[in-house]
C-alpha positions in Angstrom: 20.5 26.4 -8.8 18.6 24.3 -11.4 16.7 21.3 -10.5 19.4 19.0 -11.7 22.1 20.9 -9.8 20.1 20.6 -6.6 19.8 16.9 -7.1 23.5 16.6 -7.7 24.3 18.7 -4.6 23.2 16.1 -2.2 23.7 17.3 1.4 24.8 20.9 1.0 28.1 22.1 2.4 26.4 25.3 3.3 23.3 24.7 5.4 20.1 26.1 3.9 18.0 28.4 6.1 15.6 26.8 8.6 12.2 26.0 7.1 8.9 27.5 8.4 6.6 24.9 9.8 3.6 24.9 7.4 0.5 24.3 9.5 -1.8 23.9 6.4 0.1 20.7 5.4 -1.2 17.4 6.8 1.5 16.5 9.3 2.3 13.3 11.1 1.1 13.2 14.7 3.7 13.6 17.5 5.2 10.2 18.3 5.2 9.2 21.9 8.1 9.8 24.3 10.1 6.6 24.5 13.8 7.3 24.5 15.9 7.7 27.7 18.2 10.7 28.0 21.2 8.6 26.9 19.2 7.3 23.9 18.3 10.8 22.9 22.0 11.7 22.8 22.5 8.6 20.6 19.7 9.7 18.3 21.4 13.1 17.9 24.8 11.5 17.2 23.1 9.3 14.6 21.4 12.2 12.9 24.6 14.3 12.9 26.5 11.6 11.0 25.2 13.1 7.8 26.8 16.5 8.4 30.3 17.9 8.5 31.5 18.7 12.1 31.4 22.5 11.6 27.6 22.3 11.4 27.0 20.2 14.5 26.8 23.1 17.0 24.1 24.7 14.8 22.1 21.5 14.3 22.2 20.0 17.8 19.6 22.3 19.4 17.5 22.2 16.2 17.4 18.4 16.1 16.9 18.2 19.8 13.9 20.4 19.5 12.5 18.2 16.7 13.0 15.1 18.7 11.2 16.6 21.7 8.4 18.3 19.7 7.6 15.6 17.1 9.2 12.5 18.6 11.5 12.1 15.5 14.3 14.0 13.8 13.0 14.9 10.3 15.6 17.5 9.4 13.0 19.9 8.1 15.7 22.4 7.2 16.9 20.1 4.4 13.6 19.8 2.7 14.2 20.9 -1.0 12.8 24.1 -2.4 11.8 22.6 -5.7 8.3 21.1 -6.3 8.1 17.5 -5.2 6.5 15.6 -8.1 7.2 12.9 -10.7 8.8 14.6 -13.8 9.6 13.4 -17.2 12.4 10.8 -16.9 14.7 12.9 -19.1 14.5 15.8 -16.6 16.6 13.9 -14.1 20.4 14.1 -14.0 22.2 10.8 -14.3 24.2 8.2 -16.2 21.7 5.4 -15.8 18.1 5.5 -17.2 17.2 2.8 -14.7 18.4 5.1 -11.8 16.4 8.0 -13.3 13.3 5.9 -13.2 13.8 5.2 -9.5 14.3 9.0 -8.8 10.9 9.6 -10.6 9.2 7.0 -8.4 10.7 8.4 -5.2 9.5 11.9 -6.0 6.0 10.6 -6.9 5.8 8.9 -3.4 6.5 12.3 -1.8 4.2 14.4 -4.1 1.9 16.5 -1.9 -1.1 15.1 -3.8 0.1 11.6 -3.1 1.8 11.6 0.3 -0.2 11.5 3.5 2.5 13.5 5.5 4.8 14.8 2.9 7.1 16.9 5.2 7.7 13.8 7.4 8.4 11.7 4.2 5.4 9.5 5.0 3.4 8.3 2.0 0.5 6.5 3.6 -0.8 4.4 6.6 0.3 6.9 9.2 3.9 5.7 9.3 4.7 4.3 5.9 8.0 6.1 5.2 10.1 6.6 2.1 13.0 7.9 4.2 13.5 8.7 7.9 14.8 12.2 7.2 15.6 14.7 4.5 19.3 14.0 4.6 18.6 10.5 3.5 16.5 11.7 0.6 19.1 14.2 -0.6 21.9 11.6 -0.4 19.9 8.9 -2.1 19.0 11.2 -5.0 22.6 12.2 -5.4 23.8 8.6 -5.5 21.1 7.7 -8.1 22.2 10.7 -10.2 25.8 9.5 -10.1 25.5 5.7 -10.5 26.1 3.7 -13.6 24.5 0.5 -14.7 27.4 -1.4 -13.2 26.7 -0.3 -9.6 24.0 -1.2 -7.0 22.7 1.2 -4.4 22.1 -0.5 -1.0 19.3 1.0 1.1 19.1 0.2 4.8 15.6 1.3 6.1 15.8 4.7 4.3 19.6 5.1 4.8 21.6 4.9 1.5 24.5 2.8 2.7 26.3 3.4 -0.6 27.1 2.5 -4.2 28.7 -0.9 -4.7 30.3 -2.4 -7.8 27.8 -4.7 -9.5 26.9 -5.6 -13.1 24.2 -4.7 -15.7 22.0 -7.7 -14.9 21.8 -6.9 -11.1 19.2 -4.7 -9.5 20.2 -1.0 -9.5 18.8 -0.7 -6.0 18.2 -3.2 -3.2 15.9 -1.9 -0.4 15.2 -3.3 3.0 12.9 -1.7 5.6 12.4 -2.6 9.3 14.1 -6.0 9.0 14.4 -6.7 12.7 15.6 -9.7 14.7 12.2 -11.4 15.4 12.2 -10.7 19.1 12.4 -7.0 18.5 9.3 -6.5 16.3 6.9 -5.3 18.9 5.1 -1.9 18.3 7.3 -0.1 20.9 10.4 -1.5 19.2 9.4 0.4 16.1 8.9 3.6 18.2 12.3 3.2 19.8 14.5 2.2 16.9 12.7 4.6 14.5 13.3 7.5 17.0 17.0 6.4 17.2 17.1 6.8 13.4 18.2 3.2 12.7 15.1 1.7 11.1 11.8 2.6 9.6 8.4 1.3 8.7 8.3 1.2 4.9 4.6 0.0 4.8 4.4 -1.8 1.5 4.8 0.4 -1.6 5.9 3.5 0.4 9.4 2.3 1.2 9.8 0.5 -2.1 9.0 3.6 -4.2 6.0 2.0 -6.0 3.0 3.9 -4.5 0.8 5.4 -7.1 -1.8 7.2 -4.9 -5.1 5.7 -3.9 -5.6 4.3 -7.5 -3.1 1.7 -6.4 -5.8 -0.1 -4.4 -8.9 1.1 -6.2 -9.0 -1.8 -8.6 -8.6 -4.4 -5.9 -11.2 -2.6 -3.8 -13.6 -2.5 -6.7 -13.2 -6.2 -7.3 -13.7 -6.8 -3.6 -16.9 -4.7 -3.5 -18.3 -6.2 -6.7 -17.6 -9.8 -5.6 -18.9 -9.0 -2.1 -22.2 -8.1 -3.6 -22.1 -11.2 -5.8 -21.4 -13.3 -2.7 -24.6 -12.1 -1.1 -26.4 -12.2 -4.4 -27.3 -8.5 -4.3 -27.2 -5.9 -7.1 -25.0 -3.0 -6.0 -27.6 -0.5 -7.3 -29.7 0.7 -4.4 -27.4 -1.1 -1.9 -25.3 0.3 0.9 -21.5 -0.1 1.7 -20.3 1.3 5.0 -16.7 1.6 5.9 -14.1 4.1 7.3 -10.8 5.7 6.5 -9.9 8.2 3.7 -6.1 8.1 4.0 -3.6 6.9 1.5 -4.9 3.4 0.8 -8.3 3.6 2.4 -9.2 6.7 0.3 -9.8 4.3 -2.5 -13.0 2.9 -1.0 -15.5 5.5 -2.0 -14.2 5.6 -5.5 -14.4 1.8 -5.7 -18.0 1.9 -4.4 -18.9 4.4 -7.1 -17.3 2.3 -9.8 -19.2 -0.8 -8.5 -22.4 1.2 -8.5 -23.6 1.4 -4.9 -24.1 4.0 -2.2 -21.0 4.3 -0.1 -20.7 5.9 3.3 -17.1 6.3 4.5 -16.3 7.9 7.9 -13.0 9.8 8.5 -11.9 11.8 11.6 -9.2 13.9 9.9 -10.7 17.0 8.3 -7.6 17.7 6.2 -7.5 14.4 4.4 -11.3 14.5 4.0 -11.0 17.9 2.3 -8.2 16.6 0.0 -10.2 13.5 -1.1 -13.2 15.7 -1.8 -11.2 18.1 -3.8 -9.6 15.2 -5.8 -13.1 13.9 -6.6 -12.7 10.6 -4.7 -15.8 11.4 -2.7 -18.9 13.3 -3.8 -20.2 14.8 -0.6 -19.0 15.6 2.9 -21.5 15.5 5.9 -20.7 16.4 9.5 -24.1 15.9 11.1 -25.1 12.3 11.9 -28.9 13.0 11.5 -28.2 14.7 8.2 -26.2 11.6 7.2 -29.1 9.3 7.9 -31.5 11.4 5.9 -29.1 11.7 2.9 -28.3 8.0 2.9 -32.0 7.0 3.0 -32.7 9.3 0.0 -29.7 7.9 -1.9 -30.9 4.4 -1.4 -34.5 5.2 -2.4 -33.4 6.9 -5.6 -30.7 4.2 -6.3 -28.1 6.9 -6.6 -24.4 6.0 -7.3 -22.9 8.3 -4.7 -20.1 8.4 -2.1 -20.6 10.2 1.1 -17.9 11.1 3.6 -19.0 11.4 7.2 -16.5 13.7 9.0 -16.6 11.9 12.4 -16.1 8.6 14.1 -17.3 5.5 12.2 -18.7 4.0 15.4 -21.3 6.8 15.4 -22.4 5.6 11.9 -22.8 2.0 12.9 -24.7 2.8 16.0 -26.9 5.4 14.5 -27.8 3.3 11.5 -28.7 0.5 13.9 -31.0 2.8 15.9 -32.6 4.0 12.6 -32.9 0.4 11.3 -31.0 1.5 8.2 -29.9 -1.7 6.5 -26.2 -2.0 5.6 -25.5 -4.6 2.9 -21.7 -4.7 2.9 -19.6 -3.5 5.8 -15.8 -3.2 6.4 -13.2 -1.0 8.0 -9.9 0.4 6.7 -8.5 2.6 9.4 -4.8 2.0 10.0 -5.1 -0.4 12.8 -1.7 -1.8 12.1 -0.7 1.4 13.9 -3.4 1.7 16.6 -1.5 3.8 19.2 0.1 6.4 16.9 -2.7 7.8 14.7 -4.1 4.8 13.0 -7.4 4.7 14.9 -9.1 7.4 16.9 -11.3 6.9 20.0 -14.9 8.1 20.1 -15.9 11.0 22.3 -12.9 13.1 21.6 -12.1 15.7 19.0 -9.4 15.0 16.5 -7.2 17.6 18.3 -7.9 16.1 21.7 -7.1 12.6 20.5 -3.7 13.8 19.1 -2.8 15.5 22.3 -3.7 12.4 24.4 -1.8 10.2 22.0 1.4 12.2 22.5 1.1 13.2 26.2 -1.0 10.4 27.8 -0.4 7.3 25.6 -1.6 4.9 28.2 -5.0 6.6 28.5 -5.1 6.8 24.7 -4.7 3.1 24.5 -7.5 2.6 27.0 -9.9 4.8 25.0 -9.0 3.1 21.7 -9.6 -0.3 23.0 -12.9 0.8 24.6 -13.9 2.2 21.2 -12.9 -1.0 19.4 -15.2 -3.0 21.7 -18.1 -0.6 21.0 -17.3 -0.7 17.3 -17.4 -4.5 17.3 -20.7 -4.6 19.3 -22.4 -2.2 16.7 -21.2 -4.4 13.8 -22.5 -7.5 15.5 -25.9 -5.9 15.7 -25.9 -5.3 12.0 -24.6 -8.7 11.0 -27.4 -10.1 13.1 -29.8 -8.4 10.7 -28.1 -9.7 7.6 -25.1 -7.4 6.9 -22.1 -9.1 5.3 -19.0 -7.8 7.1 -15.4 -8.6 6.1 -12.1 -7.6 7.6 -10.1 -5.5 5.1 -6.7 -6.8 6.3 -6.0 -3.7 8.3 -5.8 -5.6 11.6 -9.3 -4.5 12.7 -10.3 -7.9 14.0 -6.8 -8.6 15.4 -6.7 -5.4 17.5 -10.4 -5.8 18.4 -9.7 -9.3 19.8 -6.7 -7.9 21.7 -9.1 -5.3 23.2 -11.5 -8.0 24.3 -14.2 -7.3 21.7 -16.7 -10.0 20.8 -15.1 -11.0 17.5 -14.1 -14.6 18.1 -15.8 -18.0 17.3 -14.8 -21.6 17.9 -13.9 -23.2 14.6 -14.3 -27.0 14.3 -10.9 -27.6 12.9 -8.9 -24.4 13.3 -9.7 -23.6 16.9 -10.4 -20.1 18.0 -10.9 -18.0 14.9 -12.4 -14.6 14.0 -16.1 -14.7 13.5 -15.8 -12.6 10.3 -13.6 -13.5 7.3 -10.7 -11.6 5.9 -11.6 -10.3 2.4 -8.8 -12.5 1.1 -10.3 -15.6 2.7 -13.7 -15.1 1.1 -13.0 -13.0 -2.0 -9.5 -12.1 -3.2 -7.8 -15.3 -2.3 -10.0 -17.9 -3.9 -11.2 -15.6 -6.8 -8.0 -13.9 -7.7 -4.7 -14.8 -5.9 -5.1 -18.5 -6.3 -5.5 -18.1 -10.1 -2.5 -15.7 -10.2 -4.5 -12.4 -10.6 -3.1 -9.5 -8.7 -2.3 -5.8 -8.8 0.0 -5.3 -11.8 1.1 -1.6 -12.2 2.8 0.6 -14.7 3.9 4.2 -14.8 4.6 6.2 -17.9 8.0 7.7 -17.3 7.4 10.4 -19.8 4.8 11.7 -17.4 2.6 12.3 -20.5 -1.1 11.6 -20.2 -1.2 10.6 -23.9 1.2 7.8 -23.2 -1.0 6.6 -20.4 -4.1 6.6 -22.8 -2.0 4.6 -25.3 -0.9 2.0 -22.7 -4.6 1.6 -21.5 -5.6 0.8 -25.1 -2.6 -1.6 -25.5 -3.5 -3.4 -22.3 -7.2 -3.6 -23.3 -6.4 -5.0 -26.7 -4.2 -7.7 -25.2 -6.8 -8.7 -22.6 -9.6 -8.9 -25.2 -7.5 -11.2 -27.4 -6.6 -13.4 -24.4 -10.2 -13.7 -23.3 -11.2 -15.4 -26.5 -9.2 -18.5 -25.5 -9.2 -18.1 -21.7 -10.5 -21.2 -19.8 -14.0 -20.9 -18.1 -12.4 -20.8 -14.6 -11.0 -17.3 -15.2 -13.5 -15.8 -17.6 -15.1 -13.6 -14.8 -11.7 -12.2 -13.8 -10.9 -11.4 -17.4 -14.2 -9.7 -17.9 -13.8 -7.6 -14.8 -10.4 -6.4 -15.9 -11.5 -5.4 -19.3 -14.4 -3.5 -17.8 -11.9 -1.8 -15.5 -9.4 -0.7 -18.1 -12.1 0.6 -20.4 -13.4 2.8 -17.6 -10.0 3.9 -16.3 -9.9 7.2 -18.1 -13.4 8.4 -17.3 -13.0 7.5 -13.7 -10.1 9.9 -13.4 -7.9 7.7 -11.2 -4.6 9.5 -11.7 -3.1 11.2 -8.7 0.5 12.2 -9.1 2.4 10.2 -11.8 0.7 8.9 -15.0 0.1 5.5 -13.6 -2.3 2.6 -13.9 -3.2 -0.5 -12.0 -4.7 -3.6 -13.6 -5.4 -7.0 -12.0 -3.7 -9.6 -14.3 -2.2 -13.0 -14.1 1.3 -14.0 -15.2 0.3 -14.5 -18.8 -1.5 -11.2 -18.9 1.3 -9.3 -17.3 4.0 -10.7 -19.6 1.9 -10.1 -22.8 1.0 -6.5 -21.8 4.6 -5.7 -20.7 5.9 -7.1 -24.0 3.4 -5.0 -26.0 4.6 -2.0 -24.1 8.2 -2.7 -24.8 7.5 -3.1 -28.5 5.6 0.2 -28.5 8.6 1.9 -26.8 11.0 0.4 -29.3 8.9 1.8 -32.2 8.9 5.3 -30.5 5.1 5.2 -30.0 5.4 5.8 -26.2 8.2 6.7 -23.8 9.8 4.3 -21.2 7.5 2.5 -18.8 8.1 1.5 -15.2 6.5 -1.8 -14.2 5.6 -2.8 -10.6 2.9 -4.1 -8.4 1.4 -3.8 -5.0 3.1 -6.0 -2.5 -0.5 -7.1 -1.8 -0.3 -9.8 -4.5 -0.1 -13.5 -5.3 3.4 -14.1 -3.9 4.8 -10.8 -2.7 3.5 -11.0 0.9 3.3 -13.5 3.8 0.6 -12.1 6.0 -1.5 -14.6 8.0 -4.5 -12.3 8.5 -4.6 -10.9 5.0 -2.6 -12.0 1.9 -2.1 -15.6 3.1 -5.2 -15.9 5.2 -6.7 -18.5 2.8 -3.7 -20.8 3.4 -5.0 -23.6 5.6 -2.2 -26.1 5.8 -0.7 -24.5 8.9 2.0 -22.5 7.0 0.3 -19.1 6.9 2.7 -17.9 9.7 5.8 -18.7 7.7 7.5 -16.1 5.4 9.5 -18.3 3.0 7.4 -17.2 0.0 8.0 -13.4 0.3 11.8 -14.0 0.8 12.0 -16.3 -2.2 10.0 -13.9 -4.2 12.4 -11.0 -3.7 15.5 -13.2 -4.1 14.1 -14.6 -7.4 13.2 -11.2 -8.7 16.7 -10.0 -8.0 18.5 -12.3 -10.4 15.7 -12.5 -13.0 16.0 -8.9 -14.1 14.2 -6.5 -11.6 15.5 -2.9 -11.7 15.0 -2.6 -8.0 13.7 -4.9 -5.3 12.5 -4.4 -1.7 11.7 -6.6 1.3 10.0 -5.2 4.4 8.9 -6.1 7.9 5.5 -4.6 8.5 2.8 -3.4 6.1 -0.9 -3.0 6.1 -1.4 -5.3 9.1 1.4 -4.1 11.3 5.0 -4.2 12.4 6.0 -7.8 13.2 2.8 -9.2 11.6 3.9 -9.5 8.0 6.9 -9.8 5.6 6.4 -8.3 2.2 8.4 -7.8 -0.9 8.1 -5.7 -4.1 10.0 -4.8 -7.3 10.2 -2.2 -10.0 11.3 -2.8 -13.6 12.1 -0.3 -16.3 11.1 -1.1 -19.9 13.2 0.8 -22.4 12.3 -0.9 -25.7 15.4 -3.1 -25.7 15.8 -6.8 -26.3 17.3 -7.1 -22.8 14.1 -5.6 -21.2 12.0 -8.1 -23.2 14.1 -11.0 -21.9 14.0 -9.7 -18.3 10.3 -9.1 -18.2 9.4 -12.6 -19.3 11.8 -14.3 -16.9 10.9 -12.1 -13.9 7.2 -11.7 -14.2 6.7 -15.4 -14.7 8.5 -16.2 -11.5 7.0 -13.3 -9.6 3.5 -14.7 -10.0 4.0 -18.5 -10.2 6.1 -18.6 -7.0 3.0 -17.7 -5.1 0.7 -19.9 -7.1 2.9 -22.9 -6.4 2.8 -22.2 -2.6 -1.0 -21.8 -2.7 -1.2 -25.0 -4.7 0.9 -26.9 -2.2 -1.6 -25.7 0.5 -4.2 -27.6 -1.5 -6.0 -24.5 -2.8 -8.2 -25.8 -5.7 -7.9 -22.8 -7.9 -4.1 -22.7 -7.5 -3.7 -26.4 -8.3 -5.6 -25.6 -11.6 -3.4 -22.5 -12.3 0.0 -24.1 -11.6 -0.9 -27.2 -13.8 -1.9 -24.7 -16.6 1.4 -22.9 -16.1 3.4 -26.1 -16.4 1.6 -26.9 -19.7 2.8 -23.5 -21.1 6.3 -23.6 -19.8 8.1 -27.0 -20.1 10.9 -25.9 -17.8 8.5 -25.5 -14.9 8.2 -28.6 -12.6 6.2 -28.0 -9.4 5.3 -30.6 -6.7 1.5 -31.1 -6.8 -0.2 -32.2 -3.5 -2.0 -35.5 -3.1 -5.4 -35.0 -1.5 -6.4 -37.2 1.4 -9.8 -38.7 1.7 -11.4 -37.0 4.7 -13.3 -40.2 5.6 -10.0 -42.0 6.1 -8.9 -39.3 8.5 
């Protein structure tokens, strides 16, 4: 069958042959045993719902084996034979161009070059899933190929509930992931209900079809590293940045360090992902011996090299060894997947990668003990370096949260906030006050033609728009504008594309609208093909996350989630092509609510109207919330927004004299 015929087939009436388990692929670790015997039967019943009764006798032993062997039913047999990658939008079957754009983005999320565990449908973060199983993938793609612009596809945590009558102005797809009753959002709840096949962890952009590979976070990481060095008044040249993690999102760190111009040492325990990042050019060198790492790092610092070095081993070894050698670390962080500490997000020291995976599956209680022991040791080593002048920041991966739960020395007594972490979140010190409060966040676009020439043209269009805007930009955002222009000018030479022809660019509402409108006009003129707009959920108003995105909210509301919910509702009726809302994300299941969107630009007047309406709301919703929390930059930004849009009327906070209090 042709590619289009396979998409339209959906779940085949004749079962395909079982697939060989490909050991060279980076697979998800085995999930822990958590279901009772009766619950295992329920999991099998749930999986078999997708198949006609005549296939049940064949599939029951197969699915039972998957559940016992991997802790989940992935339905490997149904994995398609065609290459999994983003294609030209016109290569997809369908009646709706918007639906075709969503198919393109789904396949990009599962591209082997993009996805962390492609055969388990996991894009990044160890458990950030696009779907729970391959039947859901096949059925979803079939629905998208059949739908019209007067239908909406409803997605329940990877399961396509179905096509419902709708209208052209409504989203084509509405996605929810992991939206649990609050009392059922503990880590073991995810393990149980995911194993039952009734919910999933969509991470942020994995389950909302907007992941664009590690580039998706490179720009934000670059801004973070640059501003980190500015904060300590240090030139990146000849300075050292130490961190860990080379997976889906964390893999951006060494590339960002290189763009910033420093020496980066990034530790990773997984040899497969280390090899992939090296082959992709995201890291320059791989070193497995800790003494050799010390020698190489010292040489790089002496010569002021701009180089990224991956240490294949545990990051705790690096912190401890560099302390012993008195090797000064300027900036330090961590981006292991500690939102997922007991299922592959963080590995204990003193065990091989294989030994850890075996312990994780077969002795989870001991694994937890070893992880917490390592976290305490990790924190102690960091404390020694910060005592010598290292600037350490939490990268929003729940490192400090899980370290505190492990009893590590990471807490201080704050005069007004009570017990607080002794190290700031990068949002508190850098991204919040310097970017989010002013409306700057990770705007994204994908060239649906999949043509590199279109991407180069969109880069130039965006750069031209920014340079024109900078001429009249207020002083308060001149630095942000300059950083963004520098970024987009270097985007091509830094070879950021992995998977689809995509780009990320930090921009405020004005910048996003003007760039998007310029794209839409270029599409209308036939200069480029259609463009998909989106953003990371890690943005001004997409996410309520008290230890990351909203960690610089100090009015007591950082544990509320009104903003993310309003964001996705508002995007839905202002013209988004698809919307998503998730429980969970970069800091953990039950720790965050985050929402995202996708929007297709096709050159039409309707697309122009939608982009202006939706993008304005998508950003200013968050600025208004940050303004109400008395954030100085946000008060400036929302007042400026009201000057440009007479229909915007936002309540401005009155500031109390501290002396009166």
